[in-house]
N, C-alpha and C positions, 0 to 999 in steps of 0.2 A: 875232576872230583864229581861224584854223584850229587847233584843238587838236592836230592831228597834226603841225604844223609847229613848228620851233624858234622861239624868241623872237628877233625881229630889231629892229634900229633903224637908221635912216639915219645914215651917217657919211661923212666925207670920205675920200679915198684915203689921206691920211696917217694919219687916225684909224683906218682899217681896218688899216693896217700896224702901228700901235701896239697895236691890240687883239690882233693875232696874237701879238705878243711876250708878251702877258699870258695867252694861252690856256693852260690848265693841262695840256694833254696834249701830249707831244712828237710832232712830225710828221716822219716820215722818208721820203725818197725816194732812189732809186738815182741816183747821179751819172752823167751820160753820160761814157763814157770818151773821152779825147782823147790817147791815147799816140802818140808819134811812131815813127820807125823808117825804115829804108831803103825807098824806094818801089818802085824799078824791079823788083827780083826778085819782090817780093810781087805787084806788078801783073801781071807776066808769068805768075805762077802762077795768079792769079785768072782771067786770060784763058783759060789752058789748062783750068782747072777749069770755067769757064763753057762752054767748047766741049765738054768731056766731057759735062757735064750736058745740053747742048743736043742733041748728035748721038749720044749713047749710046756714046761712046768710040771710034768708028771714024775716028780721025784720025792713024793712024800711030804712030811711036815716041813722039812727044810726047804723043799721046793715051794710050799705054800707061803712060807715066810719070805722067800726070795721074790716070789711073784708080787707079793704085797709091797716089797721094797722097790721092785722095778716100777710098779704103778706110782708109788710116791715120788720116786726120782724123776719120773717122766713129766710130772705136772707142770713144771716151769720151763720145759724145753720148747724151743720154737718149732713151728711146723716144718718138717724136713722138706715139704714141697716148696719152701722158700728158695731152694736151690735153683728153681726155674727162673726166678727173678734176681738171682745173685748178680751184683755188680762189683766191679773191681776198681780200686783207686788207680786211675791212669793219668798220665801227663796230658795237659792241654797243649796242643802243638800250634805254634804261630807261624804263618806263611806270609810271603810277600803277595802282591796283588795277583800274581799269576797262579797262585796256589801250588807252585812247584818248589820254590826256594824256602827251605825251613829256616826260620829266624831264631826260634827259641822254644823251650819246653818249660812249662810251669808245672811243678810236681811236688808231691810229698814222697812218693815212691816211684822208683824207676821201673816202669812196667809197660809192656805192649801186649794187649790181649789177642790171643790167637783162637781160631775155631778148630774143632777136631780135625777137619779135613786139611788144615794147614800143618798138622803135626805128622811127620813121617813115621812109619812103623818102627824104624830103627830107634827113634827117640822113645816111643811107647815101650818097646821091649827093654831098653836100657833102664828106664824108670821103674818098670815093674820088677826087673831083676834086682835092682838095688833096694827097693823099698817094700815090695809086697808080691812075692812070686805067685801067690794064689789069687791075685786080684780079680782076674776074669771069672773065677769060679766061686769065690767066697761070698758070704752074706754081709760083708762089711767089717768082719772081724775074722781072726785066725785062731781058733780054739787051741790048736797045738802050740802055736807060738805063745799064746797067753799063758798056758800052763807051764811051758818051759821058762818063760820070763818070771813067773811066780816062783818057780823052784829056785832060779838063780837069785832072785831077790831075797828069799827066805834064808838061803845059805850065805848071802852076802857077797856072792861072786860078782854081781854086777848090779847096775841100776836100770836094766833094760826095760823098755816100755812096751815092746811088741806091737806098736801101732801100725795098723794097715794104712794104705793110701786113703781109704774112706775115713778112718779115724783121724788121720792128720788133717784132712779137709774139715771134718766136723769141729775139731779143736780150734782151727783157725777162724771158722766163719759161722758155725751153727750151734754154738754154746753161748749161754748168757755170759756177759763180760765178767761177772763176779766170780765165775769158776775158772777163769783163765788168767786172773791177776797173779803176780809173783807170790803173793802171800796167801793164796787160796789153798785149800786142802787138796793135795795131789790125788789122793785115792778117791775122794768124792768126785773130783773132776774125771778121773779115769772111768768110774762107774757110769757117769752121765755120758761120757764120750762113747762108751761101748753100746749103751742103749740107743743113743742117737744114730750111731753108725748103722745099727740094725734097722732102725726106722727109715733111715735115708735109703738104704738098699731096697727096702720093701716099697718105698714110694717111687723109686726109679728102677724098675725091674728090667731084666733082660740085657741084651747087648747094647741097645740104645741107652739104657740107663747107665751102664758102665761107661759108655763113651762120654756121657754128660758129666759123670763124677770125675773121671780122670782128666777131662778137659778143664774143669773148674780147678782141680788140684794143680795142674801144670801152669795155670794162670795165677794162682794164689801163692804158691809156695816160695819161700825165701831161699835164694841161691848164694847169698853172701855178696860182699862187695857192693851193697846197695842195689842189687838186682833182684826184683820181684818177678817171678814167672820165668818160664823157659825162654821166651823170646828176648827178654832183657838180658838174661844170662848169656845167651849166644852172642849178643852184641858186645856186652861188657868184656867177656873173656876172649872172644875170637873175632870180634868185629863183623859178625855175620848177621844179616838181616833176614835171610831166607833159611828156615830150619832145614830145608832139603839139602843145603850145602854142607851140613855137618858130616864129618867123617865118623866112623864107628868109634874111634878113639875119643873124639871130641864129645860125642853123645854120651859115652860112658863116663867121661870126666864130669860132665854137667850133672849126670844122674847121681854121681857120688857126693855132690856138695850138700844137698838138703839134710843129710844125716848130721852134719856138724859144719854149718856154713862158715863160721868164723875161723875155726881151727883148720878147716880144709881149704881155706881161701888160697888159690894158687899164687896170687900176687904176694903172699907172705914169703914164698919160697923162691920166687923168680929172680933170676940174675941176668944182667945183660951180657950177651956174647960179644965177640969182637966186632960184629956188624951192628951192634946196638939193639939187637932183638932181645926181648924178654923171654928167657927160656927157663922152664921149671925142671929142676934136677930129677933124674929117674928114681931116686930113693925118697923123694918127698912124699908125705902122707897122701895127698890127693892122687898122685900117680900110682901109689900102691893100691889104693881103693879102686881106681879106674881099672887097673889090670885084673883085680878080683872080679869086677863086673864083666869085663870082656870075656874072661874064661868061663863065666857062667851063662853067657848069652846063648850057648848051644841049646839050652833047654827052654828058650823063650818061644813065644807064640809064632812069630813070623821070621825072625832073624836067625840064620844058620851060617856062621862064618866058616869058610874053608880053613884048613890048617894054615895055608899061606896067608890068607886074609887076617887070621888071628895073629900070626907072627908079625905081620906088618903093623897091625894096630898096636900091639904091645910095645913095639919099638918106635912108634911114631913120636917124634919130639913134640912137647907141648910148648908152643910159641904163642904167647899172649899178645893181644892186639895193642896193649898199652894205651887203650882209649881213655882219654881224660874226660871228665864231666863236660857236658855240652858247653861249647863256647858260643855265646850269643852273637848273632849277626844284628847289626843296627841296634846295639844294646840300649842306648838311651831311648830310642823309639820303642823297643819292646817293653821297657819298664813303664812307659806311658800307656802302652796298650794294656798292660796288666792292671793298672789302675782303672781303666775304663771297663775292662772285663768284670772286675769286681762289682762295679755299678750295674752292669748289664745282668750278671748272673746272681747277684745278691750276696755273695760271700766269697771270702778268700778260699775257703775250703772247696767250694764248687769249682773254682778256677784250677786249683792244684790237684783235684782228685777226679774231676768229671770227665776227663778224656775228650775235651772239646777240640774241634778243628776250627781254627780262627784264620780267616783270610783278611789281610790288612790292605791298606791303601798304598803301602810302600812299593816304589819302583826300584828294584834291586840295582839296575844299571845307574839310576840317578844317585842312589845311596853310595855306590862305589865311587862315583865321581866326587860326591861331597867329601867323603873320607880321604880320597886322594888329594884333593886340593887343600883341605885343612891340614893334612900332614905336611904337605909341601910348604905351606905358608906359615904355620905355627910351630911345627916340630923341627924341620930342617934348619931354620935360622938359629936354633938354640942348641945344636949339637956341634961337635967338632967338624971342621971344614971337610976333612976327608970322609967322615961318616955321612955328612950332609950330601956330598957329591954322589956317594954310593946310593943314598936314599932317593935322591932325585932321579938318578939313573934307573933305579928299580921301579919307580913310579912312572917312568917314561915322560918326564916333564920336558917339554920342548925348550930348546935353547932360548927362544924368544921370550919365554916366561922366567927364565932363571935370573935375569937382570933384576927385576923388581923383587924377586924372592931373596936374592943375595943382599939387596939393599936393606932388608929387614934385620940382617945380622947386627947384633949389638944394640938393638932398639928396646930391649927388655920387654918384649911383647911375646907372651908365652902361650896364649890359648885363643880359641876361636870357636864359633858355633855357626851352623848353617841350617836353614829351613827352606824347603821348596814346596810350594803348594800349587795345586791345580785350582785356580780361582773360579773355574766354571762349575766345579763340583764340591770344593772344599777339601778334596783328598790331599793328604800330606804325602808327597812323593819321595822326599828325602828329609832326613832329620838326624843331625849330629849335634849333641849337646856339648861336646868338647872335641879337641883335636885328636884324641886318641884314648879311647876307653881303657884299653889294655896296656897303655904305656906307663905302668906303675914305676918302671925304672927311672922315669923322668919326673916323678911326682915331687911337688914342692908347694909352698904356699901360693906361688904364682901360677902353678899348673896342677889343678886337681882333676885328674882324668875322669873320675867317676861322677863328678857333679854335673848336672844337666843345666847348662846356662841358657839353653834355648827355651825350655818349658818351665823350669823351676827357678831359674835366675831372673832377676829384675835388674835391668841395666838402663843407664841414661841413653836415650836415643840421640841426644844432641840435635843438630840441624835436621836429622831425618824425621823429626816430628813436625817441622814447618809445613809440609804439604797438608797436614790435617788442619792447621791454623788457617791457611789460605783457602782450603776447600770449604771450611765453615764460613769464611768471609764471603766467598762467592755465593754460597747457599743462602746466607742471610741478606744478600744484596747490600752488603756493606763495602764490598770490594769488587773490582773487576781486574782482569790482567793488566789493564791500562790505568789503574788507580795510582795516583801520586803518593809516594811515601818518602819521607826525608831520611836519608842516610847520614845523619849527623849525630855524633856521639853526644849523649845527653845524660845528665844526672836525673834519671827517671824517679828515683826515690831519694830526695834530699836528706830525709832523716837517717837513712842507712848509708848515705853517700854512695849509692849504687849507680855506677855509670859504666855499663858493659860496652865493650868495643867489638868491632869486627875482628876476625882473626888476623887480618893484615894491618889493623889499626889505622885504616884510611877512612876519611869522610868524603863520600862521593856526592853529597848534597841531594838534589832532587833525583828521584829514580822511580821508574814505574814498577808495579808489582811483579810483572813477568821477570824482569832482570833481577829484582831483589830476591826472588825465590831461586832462580837459576844460579845466581852467584852466591847463594846461601848467606846473605848478609843478615847479621844478627839485629842490628839497630832498626831497620825497617820492619822486621818481623815483630819486634816488640811494640812498635807503633801500631802495627796491624792488630795485634791482640788487644791493645787498649781500645781500639775502635770497635772490635767485635765483642769482647767480653769473655772472661774465663768460663762463665756458666755455659754459654753457647758452645764453646770449643769442647768443654768437658762432655756435654751431652752428645755432641757429634762424634767424638772419639769413642765413647762407650758404645754408641750405636754401631760403630764400625768394628767392634770386638776388642777394643783396647781396654785392658784392666790395669789401672794405675796402682802402683805400690802405695798402699795407704788409702786406696779408693778415690772416689771423686773429690772428697774433701781435700786430699793432698794436692790435687791440681788447683783447686780454688785457693788454697792457702799459699801456693807457690807464687801467686800474683803474676806480674808480667814476665818473670823469669821462665814461666811455663812455655812461653813462645819458643824458647831456644832449647827445649828438650831437657830440662833439669829434673823432671819427675820421671822416675824409673818405670819402665814397662817391660813385659816379657817379649823377647824377639819373635816368638811364634804369633803373638797377638798383632804386633805391628806388621808382620808379613801378611797376615790375613787382611789387615786394614788397607795395605797397598793393593792387595788383590781386589778389594772392593772398588778402589779407584779404577783398576783395569777392567772390572766387570760392569762398568757403567753405573756405579753407585749401589750395586746389589751385593749384599753381604751374605756369605756362607761361613758358618763356623768351621774350624779345622776338623777334619774327619780322619780317624786312623783305622777304624775297623769297618770292613765291608760286610762280612757275614760270619756267623757262628753256627756250627753244626755240632750236634751231640755225638756221642760215641757210636750211635747207630746211623749216622749220616743224615739225620733229620735237621732241617734248618730251624733253629730256635730263636734266632735274631738276625735281622738284616737291616743294613743302613737304609733309612728312609730315602726316597727319591729327593734329590736336591731341590729345595724350594727357596731360592734366594729371597732375601728381604730387602726391599728398596729403602735404604737408609740415607741415601744422598742422591740428589737428582743426577740423571745422566749428563746433564749440561755442566753442572759443577765438576763432576768427575772428569769430564773431557777437558775442561779448561786446565785443571791441574796436570792431567796427563800430557796435554800439548806443551805445557811449559817444561815438564820434566823430560820430555823427549828431546828438548833442545840441549840437554846435558850430554847427550850422546851424538850430537851433531856438531862437527867442527866449525860449521858456518855460524852457529849461534853461540857456542861456548867451547872454544878450542882447548882451554885449559882442562876442563873436565873431560871432554871427549877423548883427549889423549890417553886417559886411563879407563874410560868406560865404553868407548865405541866398539860395537860388534861388527866385524867385517867378514862374516861367513855367509853372505848372500852370494848370488851368482857372480862368478868372476871376481870374488873378493869385494863385492859391493856392501854398502852399509845396511845392516839389519836394524829397523826401527826398534827402539827400546826406551823406556822411561826409567829414570834412576835418580836417586837422591842419596847423598852421603851425609854423615853426621859425626862430628868429633866433639866429645864431651870435654869439660874443663880439665886442663892439664893432660889431655890426650889419654884419659883413663879408660874411656870406652870409645871404640871406633866402629862405625856402622855404615853399611850400604844396603839400601833396599830398592828394589825395582822390579819391572815386569815387562813382558813382551805383549804385543797386540794379540787379541783373540785369534785362534787358528781358524782356518776355513777348511781344513782337512779333518775328516772324521777320525776320531781316535787319538788325536793329539791334544795335549792339555793346554790350558791357559796358564802360563808359567809366571809365578811371582816368587821371588827369592829374597831372603833376608840374611844378612851377614853381621855377626858381632865378632870383634876382636878386642882382646885386652888381657888382663891378668885375673886369675880366679879369685884372688883375695882383694880385688878392686884397688890394688896399689897403683900409684902413679908410676909410669915407666921412668926408670932412672937412666936416661940417655942424654947425651949432650944436645942432640937435636932429635926430639921425639918423632915417631912416625905419625902420620895423620890418616884420616879415613881415605883420603885421596891416594895415598901412597901404599896403603896396606889393604884395607877392606875392599876398596873399589877394584883393584886389579884381580883380587880373589873372586869377587862377584863376576867380573867379566870372564875370567877363565872358566868358571863353572857354567855360566850362561852360554858361552861360545861352544863348549863341548856338548852341552845338553841339546842345543838346537842346531847342531852342525848339519844335519840332513833334513831339516824342516824347511818347508816352503816359506818364503818371506811374505809377511802380511803387514798392513798399515793400520794405524789407529784411525778409525772412521769417525767423522763428526756426527753427532746425533742431530735430529731435525730441529731441536730447540735452540740451536746456536746460530749466530750470524756473524759475518765479518763486516767490520766498519772501520772508517778512518778516525784516528784520534790524534790530538796534538802530541808530538813526540816527547815533550818535556812536562806538560801539565796534565796530560792524559784525557782531558775532556774534549768537548767539541772545538774544532779549530776556529780561530778568530783572527783579529788583526794582530794579536801577539804571536801568532804561530810562525815559527821559523822552519819547521819541518813536520811531517806527519808520519804515522806508522799505521799499518794495517793490522788489526787485532781481532781476536775472537771475543764475542760477548754472548751472554745469555740473552735471547731475544727479548727486547723491551728495555734492556739496561744499557744499550749502546748510546754513545753520544748523540744528542738530539732527539732521542726517544722520550716518550712520556715518563718512563721510569728510569731515566738515565741516572747512574750512580755517581759519576764523576762530574762535578761542577765545571763549567767552562772557565778557562783562564785562571785556575786556582793559583798558579805559581806566579802570576804577573800582576804588577801594579803600574799604573800610568805615572811616569815621572820623567823629568828632564826632557820633555817633548818626545818621549819614546816609551816602550814597554820594557820594564826592568824586572829581573828575577827577584821576587820578594818571598824568601823562604818563610818569613814570619807569617805572611798571609796563608801560606800552605800548611803551617803547623796547626793541626786540628786537635792536638792534645791539650793537657792542662797548661794554664798560663805560666806555671813555674818552669816549664820547659823552654820558654821563650828566651831565657838568658843565653842558653847554649846555642840556640838557633841564631840569635843576633851575633854571638861571638863568631859562629861559622861564617856569616855574611861578611863580617869585618875581615876575617882571615882570607876568605875567598876573593875579596877585592885585591888582595896581594898576590893571588895566584895559587897554583898547586904547591904543596909542600909546606904550607904554613901550619905550624903546630899550635894546638889549643891547650886549654888548661887540663884536659884529660889525656894528654900525651897522644892524641890522634892528629893526623895531618890531612889537609885538604888534598883531594885528588879528583881527576876526571874519570869517568867510566872508560872502560877499554874502547879504544878507537874514537874517542871524542876529544874535543879541544875547547869545550866551554861547558857551562852548566845551563845552557839554553838561552844565553844572552848575557847582557851586562848586569852585574849585581846592583841592586838598589843601594844608593848612597848619596852623598852630597853632590850637588850639581854645581859646576863652575862655568861662567861665561867669560870668554876672552875679552880683555879690554880692547877698545878700538885703537888702531894704530894711526897716528897723525902723520899725513904725508906732507912734504914741502908744498908751500902755497904757490900756485901758478903766478906768473907775472900779472900784475893788474892790481886792482884795489885790494886792500887788506880784508880777508874774510872775517866774518863774525865767528868767534870760537864757539864750538858746541859744548854744552854742559857735560860734566862727567856723569855717566849713568849711575843711578842709585841701585844698590842691591835689591833684587826683587824678592817677594816672599817665597817664590819658588826656589831661589838660591838658598835661602836660609833653611828651608825645610827639606832640602835634598831633592827637589823636583825642578824641572825647568829645561834648560837648553841642552845641547849635545855635550857629551863627556869627552874630553880629550886625553884623559889619563890612560896609561897603558899597563899599569900594574908592575912596578919595580923593573921596568925595562924588559920584561919577558915577552912582550908583544902579544899578550893574551887579551888586551882591550877591555880589562875589567873596570877601568875607570875609577881608580881610587883617589884621583885628584892630586896625586903627588907630583905631577908634572914631569915624571921621568920616564914616560911612556913609550913610544914605539907605535907602529900602525896597528889598527884593529884587524883581526882575522876576518875572513869572509863569514857570513852568517852560517850557523851550523845546519 
């Protein structure tokens, strides 16, 4: 397919008509006036006017009166010299970033303007033969034709107008509007038309003037079927872009249409043949008129058909192209471009009539990948199995991807959206607001193909919002990746009895921020937001381009639930925010238009050079990025990496990428957002991609086991990212100068001390690391001295309101019994993956063993020792070593039940 041509498909005449009714742009044309009125006085006046114009006014008293009339009628006529500056309503054409792939046309009238040198002599001769045989010699009017028309009008034989090409052009463009309205006086208009035609010819004399007049006519005149101008007519009827490709028969047919464009429309008469071609019967009116023009070409200026050529032209079948109105490429994207164009150019009329050439940011290859994978993941699982198999085969979906796609069958998940942004420039590379703009055959409340969920829709990001929370915490020096957060289900709002749980309903107890974010734990994120504050997070989010549904107030009113993505955002905004993280905290707004040229090729608007705004420190952005990269690394997060890891590096090696998933309540919205490291190869983009999946009507999926972001959106994200970056060099996320690595206590996160059982190496913003003057994490936060040892004291680590202490104390009591102990909120204690303790023994009552009395040795009777009294340490839960093992499971939690088992080695 020629990439410069619009997408076409063959259709019947009736189908073409139906398609016109579906075309999204309104088409307007001027209605030909047919007003009535008294004929004889007007005809006599026109005779006199004609005589005056012909002989210069030397015809006696009648001529004097006519001259006066001509002068009066000329007073409100526009200057005919305006033809020099005449412009034509033309479509604005939208292209991809290459300027080669046409995406859309915004238009009121279907027209392509051509220059005189672009019009072959054959077309000129056919037009003159059909409309005005004396054109090249007359003075803008044809006296003989006028007199003959007047005679026929008086006798009632016809309603003939005898308009020359120049008069038709005048009537279309060079008369005041009041004279060409349907209810205007026809004869007054005719008189003004005649005068203006003479004036126009006088203003543009000679051969050059005639060339200007006929060129304007050929660009202006209506050819029927919504085609304005000869170029549009050639494309609409024959699918021809170059007028030089027209045959004599085709040129004659086009010349026949302006006389009566509606009744002569070949599509009215076309019928499909056995091969599906649209063929116009030989006896149809447009063919009859075509043949009349062909036979009269012999007397034309340049064309002289031989008898054989004439016979061939007369018998040439008329096969119509069946071209339907333009099918938009990247339709949701082009509608967003249209909105922006109206802002740039100032009005919708300018966009639809100005003939602008618009080069956009869209990467056509990326767009095709986006549409391919959305079709595979959201359309294929919702059609019949046989149809789905054929669809996946046509899309060339690898067998390795069909497993996760087929697992979405029956999940009641019908739609999706994808946005890909170059975060180094802000350019939008791919944009699909639904899984299939033209799949109206599948339309339902759950799947609305025309609705743009990427830019117009507002969806809950779920856990995909958490990186914004943590980034704010790092920026505000309220958190570090080693900050201790409690993963303990808590009634955060006693009045509302709001006690959200993690997706797996597990309570892992003490956990550091890195793992809390990597494993997408809800409860620690809520505690993080309480520490940071909604105001700070809202400000940071909006600085990164996020526009909350309901504005900043909506996020402030959401309270702590905002931490887990309950406030809706636009996917394109959140994708740009992730791009900000990738770009070292520098934000660039999404950009869709690169350049706008007017119809003369002059650049009237150009996208400004990208000037990113530093809205987040490079250090904070890196800390979040380093954490999210772990989600694609099986050594850090094997569960997530199984769905998100990219292995398209050299020899199948892992390509670094940062990613976060998000699943809203009841799996209503599924999301995955992520990005690649900045490229080191010129010309490659910094790629950030956002995915939304769900139902258009925001309904909860009706499935026995609903899909999650990790089973639906994440593999879709991976498939697109993998294919997009398949041939790119592998790069790494580089640490900025302002971060340092330091050791921290593995469980409490601060400076190691006597309580430390193990340490971790972690990244910190310089000056916030353990032991620094600005250290964020207090040392030993998790531990209290008790029972002669350091014990895990979650109550000490709880930095939130005191009303949360009840649930923390309950967790400690349950944790002393070991993992699996259920609490009042139906959550269960659990260790982190790969761990076998919570950092030590849980603080609780201490018990000292009673002394064992041995048999007395031979000799004198020993003096009995007194029974030891309980010490205060025993009563308060502190003191000697703990011998309990926690319900016989050997975890050494020391609940004092005496049914214990040996302690495990220190963690």
